[in-house]
PAZAPA-4460 file (N, C-alpha, C; in steps of 0.05 Angstrom, whole numbers, plus 32768, in hexadecimal, padded with zeros to 4 digits):
% residues 279
    n_x    n_y    n_z   ca_x   ca_y   ca_z    c_x    c_y    c_z   seq   type   mol
   8623   86F0   86B3   8632   86FD   86C7   8630   871B   86CA     1      A     A
   8625   8722   86D2   862C   8749   86D3   8640   8750   86E2     2      I     A
   8649   8753   86D5   8663   876A   86DC   8665   8785   86DE     3      T     A
   8673   8795   86EB   8670   87AC   86F3   868E   87C0   86ED     4      V     A
   8692   87D4   86D5   86AB   87D9   86CF   86B1   87F3   86CF     5      Y     A
   86CD   8802   86DD   86CA   881B   86DC   86D2   8827   86C4     6      D     A
   86C4   8841   86C3   86C2   884D   86AB   86DF   8863   86AA     7      D     A
   86EC   8865   86C6   8702   8875   86C9   8717   8870   86B3     8      N     A
   8712   8857   86B6   8731   8841   86B4   8723   8835   869F     9      D     A
   871E   8841   868A   870C   882B   8677   871C   881C   8661    10      I     A
   873A   882B   8663   8746   8815   8651   874E   87FD   8658    11      Q     A
   875B   8807   866E   8764   87E1   867C   8745   87D5   8686    12      S     A
   872F   87E1   8685   8717   87CD   868A   8719   87C6   86A9    13      M     A
   871B   87DC   86B9   871A   87D3   86CF   86FD   87C3   86D7    14      L     A
   86F9   87B1   86E5   86E1   87A1   86EB   86E0   87A4   8711    15      Q     A
   86CB   87B1   8716   86CE   87B1   872E   86B7   879D   8740    16      T     A
   869F   878D   8730   8698   877F   8744   868B   8768   872D    17      W     A
   8685   8752   8736   8680   8742   8727   8666   872A   8733    18      R     A
   8654   8724   8729   8636   8717   8737   862C   8703   8722    19      F     A
   8633   86E8   8728   862A   86D6   871A   860A   86CE   871E    20      D     A
   85F8   86C9   8707   85E1   86B8   8703   85E5   86A8   8711    21      T     A
   85C8   8695   871B   85C6   8679   8710   85CA   866B   86F1    22      F     A
   85C3   8650   86F0   85C9   864B   86D3   85A6   863F   86D2    23      S     A
   859B   8644   86BA   857C   8639   86AC   8581   862C   8692    24      I     A
   8574   8610   8699   8577   85F6   8690   8557   85FF   8675    25      Q     A
   8560   85F8   8666   8545   85E5   8650   852F   8604   8640    26      G     A
   8547   861E   863E   8535   862C   8637   8549   8641   862E    27      T     A
   8541   864A   8610   8548   8664   8602   8541   8684   8611    28      T     A
   8539   8683   861E   852B   869E   862A   851F   869A   8649    29      N     A
   853E   869F   8651   8540   8699   866F   8530   86B7   8680    30      P     A
   8521   86B5   869C   8520   86BE   86AB   8531   86B7   86BD    31      S     A
   853B   86D3   86CC   8558   86CF   86E2   8541   86D3   86F8    32      F     A
   853C   86EB   86FA   8528   86FC   8715   853D   86FE   872C    33      H     A
   854F   86FF   8726   8569   8701   8736   8569   872A   8742    34      T     A
   8573   872D   8756   8579   8741   875F   8599   8747   8768    35      T     A
   85A0   875A   875C   85BE   8753   876C   85C8   8779   8778    36      F     A
   85CA   876C   878B   85D0   8792   87A0   85F2   87A1   878C    37      M     A
   85FC   87AB   8785   8613   87B2   877A   8620   87D1   8788    38      I     A
   8627   87D3   87A1   8632   87ED   87B0   8640   87FC   879D    39      P     A
   8644   8817   87AE   8665   8827   87A4   865B   8830   8786    40      G     A
   8640   8829   8778   8646   882B   8758   8639   884F   8754    41      V     A
   8649   885C   8745   863C   886F   873A   8638   8877   8723    42      S     A
   863D   888D   8719   8637   8895   86EE   8651   888D   86E7    43      G     A
   8663   8888   86F9   867D   888C   86E4   8683   886D   86E4    44      D     A
   866E   8854   86E0   8673   882E   86E3   865C   882C   86CE    45      N     A
   8664   8818   86C7   8654   8809   86A9   8650   87EF   86B3    46      T     A
   863A   87E4   86AE   8632   87C9   86BC   8628   87B5   86A1    47      I     A
   8634   879B   8697   8638   879A   8686   862E   877C   868C    48      V     A
   861E   8770   867D   8610   8757   867F   861C   8741   866B    49      L     A
   8628   8729   866F   8632   870F   865E   8619   86F8   8666    50      T     A
   8618   86F1   864B   8607   86D3   8650   8610   86C1   8644    51      V     A
   861C   86A7   8652   862D   8692   864B   860C   867E   864F    52      Y     A
   861D   8668   8634   860E   864E   8638   861F   8638   8648    53      H     A
   860E   8632   865F   8622   861C   866E   862C   8601   8663    54      R     A
   8646   85FE   865D   864A   85E4   864F   8658   85D7   8664    55      G     A
   865B   85BB   865A   8669   85A2   866E   8684   85AF   867E    56      T     A
   8690   85B7   8667   86A8   85C0   8672   86B7   85D7   8679    57      I     A
   86AB   85E8   8663   86A8   8605   865A   8695   8611   8659    58      K     A
   869B   862A   865A   8680   8642   8652   867E   864E   8633    59      D     A
   8665   8648   861E   8667   8661   8609   8657   8673   860C    60      Y     A
   8668   868F   8609   865C   86B1   8608   8648   86A5   85ED    61      M     A
   862B   86AA   85FA   861C   86B0   85E1   861D   86CF   85E1    62      L     A
   861F   86E5   85EE   8621   8700   85EE   8622   8715   8600    63      G     A
   8621   872B   85FE   862A   8742   8617   8622   8754   860D    64      Q     A
   8610   8764   8619   8610   8788   8616   8614   8795   863B    65      T     A
   8613   87B3   863D   8615   87BB   864C   8604   87D6   8646    66      Y     A
   860A   87E5   865F   85F6   87FB   8665   860F   8811   8677    67      I     A
   8613   882B   866B   8627   8844   867D   860B   884B   8690    68      R     A
   8617   8852   86A5   8605   8859   86BC   8603   8879   86B5    69      L     A
   8619   8883   86A5   8615   8899   86A8   85FA   88A9   868C    70      N     A
   85F8   8898   8683   85E9   889C   866F   85C4   88A4   867D    71      I     A
   85C0   88BF   8679   85AE   88C4   8680   85A4   88C3   86A1    72      N     A
   85C1   88CA   86B2   85C4   88C3   86CC   85B0   88B1   86D7    73      E     A
   85B6   889B   86C5   85AF   8880   86CF   85B0   8874   86EC    74      I     A
   85CD   887D   86F1   85D9   8874   8710   85CA   887D   8719    75      W     A
   85B6   889A   8720   85AA   889F   8731   858C   88A4   8728    76      R     A
   8587   889E   8717   856B   88A0   8710   855A   8885   870B    77      K     A
   8575   886F   8704   856B   8853   86FB   8552   884E   86EB    78      G     A
   8548   883C   86E8   8534   882E   86CE   8538   881C   86C5    79      G     A
   8523   880B   86B2   851E   87F7   86AC   852A   87F6   868C    80      H     A
   853A   87DD   8684   854B   87DB   8665   854E   87CB   8661    81      F     A
   8546   87C9   863A   854A   87AF   862F   8566   87B0   8628    82      K     A
   8578   87A0   861B   858D   87A3   860C   859A   878B   8600    83      L     A
   859C   8792   85E8   85A1   877E   85D6   85BD   876C   85DA    84      N     A
   85C4   875F   85D2   85DC   874E   85D9   85E2   874D   85C2    85      L     A
   8601   8754   85C7   8619   8754   85B1   862F   8748   85AE    86      N     A
   864A   874A   85A2   8658   873E   85A3   866F   874A   85C2    87      Q     A
   867E   8740   85CD   868F   8740   85E5   86A6   875B   85E4    88      E     A
   869C   876F   85F8   86A7   8785   85EE   86BA   8786   8609    89      E     A
   86B1   877E   8623   86BA   877B   8646   86C3   875E   8641    90      Y     A
   86DB   875B   864D   86E9   8749   8653   86E4   873E   866E    91      I     A
   86CE   872E   867F   86C6   8723   868D   86D8   8715   86A2    92      V     A
   86DF   871A   86B8   86F1   8712   86CA   86E4   870A   86E3    93      K     A
   86EE   86F2   86F6   86EA   86EF   8712   86E9   86FD   871F    94      D     A
   86ED   86FE   873D   86E3   870A   874E   86F9   8714   8757    95      N     A
   8710   870C   8752   872D   8714   8755   8738   8726   873B    96      N     A
   872E   8731   872C   872F   873B   8717   8740   8726   8707    97      T     A
   8742   8710   870A   8756   8700   86F2   8740   86F3   86DD    98      I     A
   8745   86F6   86C0   873E   86F4   86A9   873F   86D3   86A5    99      D     A
   8732   86C0   86AA   873A   86A7   86AA   872E   8699   868D   100      R     A
   873A   86A7   8680   8731   869A   865F   8728   867F   8658   101      K     A
   873D   866B   866B   8734   864F   8664   8720   8648   866B   102      S     A
   870F   8658   867B   86F0   8644   8686   86DB   8652   866E   103      D     A
   86E5   866A   8660   86C7   8664   8645   86D2   8663   862B   104      R     A
   86C5   8664   8622   86C4   865F   8603   86B3   8674   85EA   105      L     A
   86C9   8688   85DE   86B4   8690   85C4   86B4   868C   85B3   106      I     A
   869B   8684   85A5   8698   8674   8591   868C   868C   8577   107      D     A
   86A0   8694   8569   869A   86B4   855B   8685   86A5   853B   108      Y     A
   8679   8689   853C   866A   8683   8531   8654   8686   8537   109      R     A
   8646   868C   8554   8637   8691   855E   862F   86AF   8560   110      I     A
   8613   86BB   8556   8614   86D8   8558   8600   86E0   8568   111      K     A
   8611   86ED   857A   85F3   86F8   8590   85D6   8706   857D   112      P     A
   85C5   86FC   858D   85AA   8707   858C   859C   86FC   85A5   113      Q     A
   857D   8718   85A1   8572   8715   85BC   8581   8726   85D0   114      G     A
   8571   8724   85E7   8571   8742   85FD   856F   873B   8617   115      S     A
   8577   8750   8623   8574   8747   8642   8566   8766   864C   116      I     A
   8552   8760   8662   8548   8772   866D   854B   8775   8693   117      E     A
   8555   8791   8695   8561   8796   86A7   8558   87A8   86BA   118      L     A
   8548   87AB   86D0   8544   87C7   86DB   8561   87C3   86F6   119      S     A
   855C   87EA   86FB   856F   87F3   8701   8563   8808   8719   120      I     A
   8568   87FD   8730   855D   8813   874D   8577   8817   874E   121      E     A
   8578   8835   875F   858B   8838   876B   8585   8847   8784   122      P     A
   8594   883F   8795   858F   8840   87AE   8594   885B   87C3   123      I     A
   8585   8870   87C1   8591   8886   87D6   8581   8890   87E8   124      I     A
   8594   888B   8806   8580   8889   881C   858D   8897   8832   125      S     A
   858D   88A1   8844   8596   88A9   8866   859C   888A   8868   126      M     A
   858C   8879   8862   8597   885A   886B   85A1   8845   8868   127      R     A
   85AE   8855   8848   85CD   883E   8845   85E6   8855   8841   128      S     A
   85F1   8843   8832   8610   884C   8836   862A   883B   8833   129      H     A
   863F   8846   8822   8654   8828   8821   8671   8838   881D   130      C     A
   867B   8826   881A   869C   8832   8826   86AC   8825   8833   131      G     A
   86C9   8824   882D   86D1   881A   8846   86D8   8829   8865   132      Y     A
   86E4   8810   8875   86DB   881A   8892   86EF   8808   889C   133      V     A
   86FB   880E   88BC   8712   87FB   88C4   86F8   87EE   88CE   134      F     A
   86FC   87D9   88D6   86E9   87C8   88E8   86EF   87A7   88E5   135      G     A
   86E4   879E   88F7   86EA   8782   8908   86F4   876D   88EA   136      S     A
   8709   8758   88EB   8711   874A   88DC   86F9   8739   88CF   137      A     A
   86ED   8731   88B3   86DB   8726   88B8   86E0   8709   88B7   138      I     A
   86FC   8701   88A5   8700   86E1   88AB   8703   86D4   88C5   139      E     A
   8708   86F1   88DB   8700   86E7   88FE   86EB   86E5   8902   140      T     A
   86D9   86FA   88FB   86B9   86F0   8900   86B4   86D6   88F1   141      I     A
   86B5   86D4   88DC   86B0   86B8   88CF   86B5   86A3   88DB   142      L     A
   86CA   86A3   88EA   86D9   868C   88F4   86C8   8685   890F   143      R     A
   86C5   8697   891A   86BE   8693   8931   8693   868C   892F   144      T     A
   868D   869C   8922   8669   8692   8922   866A   8680   890F   145      I     A
   867B   866E   88FB   8677   8653   88F0   866F   8645   890E   146      K     A
   867E   8640   8929   8687   8639   8935   866C   8633   8945   147      K     A
   865D   864B   8944   864A   864C   8959   8630   8640   894D   148      L     A
   861A   8637   8961   8600   862E   895F   85E8   8634   8949   149      P     A
   85EF   864A   8956   85D4   8669   894E   85F1   8682   8952   150      K     A
   85DE   8686   892E   85E5   86AE   8922   85D9   86B0   891B   151      T     A
   85C1   86BB   8929   85AC   86C6   8921   85B1   86E1   891B   152      N     A
   85AD   86F7   8916   85B7   870E   8902   85D0   8708   88F4   153      G     A
   85D8   86F7   88F1   85F4   8701   88E5   85F4   86E4   88CC   154      I     A
   85F0   86EF   88AE   85E9   86DC   8891   8604   86D6   888F   155      I     A
   860F   86BA   8881   862B   86BA   8879   8619   86AE   8856   156      I     A
   8627   86C0   8848   8623   86B4   882A   8627   869A   8828   157      P     A
   8621   8694   880E   861A   8678   8808   863E   8672   8806   158      I     A
   8647   867D   87F2   8666   867C   87E8   8679   8678   8807   159      N     A
   8672   868A   881E   8682   8682   882B   867D   866A   8838   160      Q     A
   8660   865D   8840   865C   8643   884A   8669   8630   8843   161      L     A
   866F   8632   8823   8682   8611   881B   869B   861E   8813   162      I     A
   86A6   8632   8824   86C6   8639   8825   86CE   8638   8838   163      T     A
   86E7   8630   883E   86F1   862A   885B   8703   8642   885A   164      N     A
   86FD   8656   8872   870D   8670   8875   8721   8666   8883   165      T     A
   8738   867F   8879   8752   867E   8878   875F   8680   888F   166      A     A
   8771   867A   889C   8779   8689   88AE   878B   86A0   88A9   167      I     A
   8781   86B9   88BC   8786   86D2   88AE   87A4   86DA   88BF   168      D     A
   87B3   86D7   88AA   87CD   86E0   88B9   87DB   86F1   88C8   169      K     A
   87C5   870D   88CE   87C3   8720   88DC   87C3   8713   88FB   170      D     A
   87AD   86FB   88FE   87A5   86FD   8911   87BA   86FB   892F   171      D     A
   87D4   86EE   892A   87E8   86E0   8939   87F0   8707   8943   172      N     A
   87F2   8713   892C   87FE   8728   892F   87EB   8739   8944   173      N     A
   87D0   873A   8941   87C7   874F   894D   87BF   8743   896B   174      Q     A
   87CA   8723   896E   87C8   871A   898B   87E0   8727   898B   175      S     A
   87F2   871E   8983   880F   8729   8990   8809   874B   899A   176      N     A
   87FE   875B   898C   880B   877B   898B   87F7   877A   89A1   177      Q     A
   87E0   876F   89A7   87CA   8775   89C5   87DD   8767   89D7   178      L     A
   87E8   8751   89D8   87F8   874C   89F7   8805   8751   89F5   179      T     A
   881B   8763   89E9   8833   8777   89E7   8829   8791   89EE   180      N     A
   880F   879B   89EA   880B   87B7   89EF   881A   87BC   8A0F   181      S     A
   881D   87CE   8A0F   8826   87E7   8A1F   8812   87E0   8A38   182      N     A
   881A   87D4   8A57   87FE   87D9   8A65   87F6   87EE   8A73   183      P     A
   87FB   8809   8A6A   87F2   881E   8A71   87E4   882E   8A5D   184      D     A
   87DE   8817   8A43   87D0   8821   8A2C   87AE   8821   8A3A   185      V     A
   87A0   8828   8A37   8782   8822   8A4A   8777   8814   8A2E   186      S     A
   875B   87FD   8A38   874F   87F2   8A2D   8747   87FE   8A13   187      A     A
   8741   880C   8A1C   872B   8820   8A05   873F   881E   89EC   188      K     A
   8759   8821   89F1   876A   882E   89D6   8773   880F   89CD   189      S     A
   8776   87FC   89DD   8774   87DF   89D5   8769   87D8   89C0   190      I     A
   874B   87E2   89C9   872F   87D5   89BC   8733   87E6   89A4   191      I     A
   8739   87FC   899B   8749   8810   8985   875A   8803   8971   192      L     A
   8771   87F4   8987   8786   87E6   8974   8773   87CD   895A   193      Q     A
   8761   87C2   8974   875D   87A9   8961   8740   87B8   8948   194      R     A
   8736   87CA   894C   8727   87D9   893D   8733   87D8   8920   195      I     A
   8743   87EB   8924   875C   87F4   8909   8764   87E5   88FE   196      I     A
   875E   87C9   8902   8774   87BE   88F8   8769   87B3   88E1   197      Q     A
   8756   87B8   88D4   874B   87A9   88BE   8746   87B6   88A9   198      K     A
   8744   87C4   8899   8740   87D7   8880   8726   87C8   886A   199      R     A
   8713   87C6   8873   86F7   87B2   8867   86E8   87BE   8855   200      I     A
   86D3   87BF   883C   86C2   87C9   882F   86A5   87C4   8844   201      W     A
   8693   87D9   884A   867B   87CC   884D   8666   87D5   8845   202      I     A
   864B   87CD   8840   8637   87DD   882A   861F   87DC   8848   203      T     A
   8612   87ED   8851   85FE   87F0   885F   85E8   87F8   8849   204      L     A
   85CE   87E0   884E   85AD   87E9   8840   859B   87D7   8841   205      I     A
   8585   87DF   8844   856F   87CE   8850   8576   87C2   886B   206      S     A
   8584   87D4   887E   8583   87D0   8894   8595   87BA   8897   207      N     A
   85AA   87B1   8888   85BD   879D   8888   85D8   87A4   8886   208      K     A
   85ED   879F   889A   860D   87A1   8886   8624   8791   8877   209      I     A
   8627   8791   8861   8628   877C   8859   8656   877D   8853   210      Y     A
   865C   876F   885A   8677   8775   885B   8689   8765   8847   211      F     A
   86A1   8772   883E   86AB   876C   8827   86CD   876D   8830   212      Y     A
   86DD   8762   882B   8702   8763   8831   8701   877B   881E   213      N     A
   86FA   877F   8807   86FE   8791   87F9   86EA   87A0   87E7   214      R     A
   86E9   87BC   87D9   86D8   87C4   87C6   86DB   87AB   87AB   215      Y     A
   86C8   87A3   87A8   86BF   878A   878E   86C5   876F   8793   216      G     A
   86CB   8768   87B4   86CC   874E   87B9   86B5   8740   87BE   217      D     A
   86B7   8728   87B9   8693   8723   87BC   8690   8728   87E1   218      V     A
   866F   8720   87E2   866A   8724   8800   8671   8714   8814   219      C     A
   8680   871D   8824   868F   8707   883D   8675   8701   8857   220      K     A
   8664   8716   885F   8653   8718   8870   863B   8722   8872   221      L     A
   8626   8720   8881   860C   8733   887E   8606   8735   889A   222      I     A
   8601   8747   88A4   85F3   8754   88C4   85DD   8763   88C3   223      V     A
   85C1   8752   88D0   85B3   8760   88D2   85AD   876E   88E1   224      Q     A
   85AE   878D   88DC   85B1   87A5   88F0   859A   87A4   8907   225      L     A
   857F   8793   8903   8563   8790   891B   8576   877C   892D   226      N     A
   8580   8767   892F   8587   8754   893A   859C   875A   894D   227      Q     A
   85AF   8772   894F   85C5   877D   8961   85B8   8791   8967   228      F     A
   85C7   8799   8983   85C4   87B7   8992   85E1   87C3   8988   229      D     A
   85D9   87E1   8985   85ED   87ED   8971   85F2   8802   898B   230      L     A
   8613   8806   898F   861C   8813   899E   8635   8824   898F   231      H     A
   8626   8844   8993   8643   885B   8983   8646   886C   898E   232      I     A
   8661   8868   8994   8679   8883   89A0   8686   8891   8991   233      E     A
   8698   88A5   89A6   86A7   88B1   8992   86C2   88B8   89AA   234      L     A
   86D8   88A8   89A8   86E8   88A8   89B9   8708   88B9   89AD   235      Y     A
   870F   88C8   89B5   8729   88D5   89AC   8723   88D8   898D   236      E     A
   8707   88E3   8985   8700   88ED   896D   8703   88D6   895D   237      N     A
   8702   88C3   8962   86FF   88A6   8952   86E4   889C   8959   238      V     A
   86D6   889A   8943   86B0   8892   8942   86B8   8871   8943   239      F     A
   86A7   8863   8953   86AE   884D   8956   868D   883E   895D   240      I     A
   8689   882D   894B   866A   8824   894C   8670   880B   8950   241      C     A
   865D   87F9   8960   865F   87DD   896C   8644   87D2   896C   242      T     A
   8648   87BA   8968   862C   87AA   8958   8632   8790   8971   243      L     A
   8620   878E   8986   8620   877E   899F   8601   876C   8994   244      Y     A
   8607   8754   89A0   85F4   873B   89A8   8601   8729   89AC   245      K     A
   85EC   871D   89C3   85FF   8705   89D5   85FB   86EB   89CB   246      Q     A
   8619   86F3   89C4   861F   86CF   89BE   862B   86C9   89A7   247      G     A
   8628   86E5   8992   863D   86ED   897C   8657   86FC   8989   248      L     A
   865F   86F9   8976   8679   870E   8979   8672   872A   8972   249      P     A
   8688   8741   897B   867A   8754   8972   8684   8767   8961   250      E     A
   8682   877C   8956   8681   877B   893B   8688   879A   8938   251      I     A
   86A3   87AA   8938   86AE   87C4   892D   869F   87CB   8913   252      T     A
   869E   87E7   8915   8699   87F4   88FC   86B3   8812   890E   253      I     A
   86CA   881F   88FF   86D6   883A   88FA   86DB   883D   88DF   254      T     A
   86C8   8858   88D7   86CF   8863   88C4   86E6   8872   88C5   255      P     A
   86F0   8876   88A5   8714   8874   88A2   8715   889B   88A0   256      C     A
   8702   88A2   88A9   8704   88CC   88A8   86E9   88D5   88B0   257      N     A
   86EA   88EE   88C1   86D6   88F5   88C3   86C0   8902   88B8   258      E     A
   86BC   8906   88A1   86AD   8903   8884   869A   88ED   8883   259      K     A
   86A4   88DA   8885   86A0   88BA   8880   8692   88B2   889E   260      D     A
   869E   88BA   88B8   8688   88B9   88D2   8674   88CF   88D3   261      A     A
   8670   88E0   88C6   8665   88E8   88CA   863D   88D7   88BB   262      F     A
   864A   88CF   889E   8633   88C4   8899   8636   88AA   8897   263      L     A
   8644   88A0   88A1   8642   887F   88B5   8630   8889   88CB   264      W     A
   8634   8899   88D9   861E   889A   88F1   85FD   88A0   88E5   265      K     A
   85F9   88B4   88D8   85DD   88B2   88CE   85D7   889D   88C7   266      I     A
   85E7   8887   88B1   85D9   887B   88A1   85D6   8864   88BA   267      A     A
   85EC   885E   88CC   85DF   8843   88E0   85CB   8845   88F4   268      L     A
   85C8   8866   88FC   85B7   8870   8911   85A0   8871   8903   269      L     A
   85A0   8875   88EE   8580   887B   88DB   857C   8854   88D4   270      S     A
   8593   8845   88D1   8583   882A   88C8   8584   881D   88DA   271      S     A
   858A   8825   88F2   8587   8816   8904   856E   881A   8910   272      Y     A
   8568   8831   8916   8550   883A   892B   8537   882D   890F   273      R     A
   8537   8837   88F9   851D   8825   88E4   851C   8804   88E7   274      Y     A
   8535   87FA   88EF   8536   87DC   88EC   8529   87D9   890C   275      S     A
   8526   87E8   891F   8519   87E0   8936   8503   87E5   893C   276      K     A
   84F6   87FC   8924   84DE   8808   891E   84CC   87F5   8911   277      L     A
   84D4   87DA   8901   84CB   87CC   88EC   84C9   87B9   88F1   278      S     A
   84DA   87B0   890D   84D2   8793   8918   84BA   8793   892D   279      T     A
***
């Protein structure tokens, strides 16, 4: 398991992200060769790697190691590291930051040994950005595209394919708000009401937009920019980005403030134009 902790809240060991690798059987020297994209990480974070032996009923912890990203500006420069496994120092929680002690066992007779090698590659580019925005409700989009025969341009992570998307409690409220809106309100204002209904976390990287319900959540949806038409406009000082593709639901993104709007505009336009040139 790979987990990320916020060093600004080290006393409570605030875990912000968790990623799990697959299990490798029949070896004591596994090579995972797995890449994880961890958005919104800076020098205020620590990456923790925990090794488990997959048991039939429960998992046994074999060792743990960590690397603080503020050392030698690792968060900005990156590098390749070999870290020795030690005893547990950080409590690993699930993606909902719940400590499920019943799912694992620590056998203190087992002395951690061995090491882990990992590479950290920072992504600093005009074509990448991440943060909270107001946008289309992810659950609504998922429910819609799961019913469509073709969804080219949208990738649904495997964890969302095997999970039934719950009915969003705000769906009926949203419909009522639009139905009962003042008839004098323009269509554009109604669109803005729909856009700002949901506050979500997104990451733009490698010409793809990753959608999360919140910071630290599992990825719900991935949109490939080069498969969509991009429309950006400014309406009543509100920055609106809309992704269009025939046969798929429209996806809207509205930054939370003017500073974010400027950064998102640069990142989206740069990434979109680069993706079109690359195809």
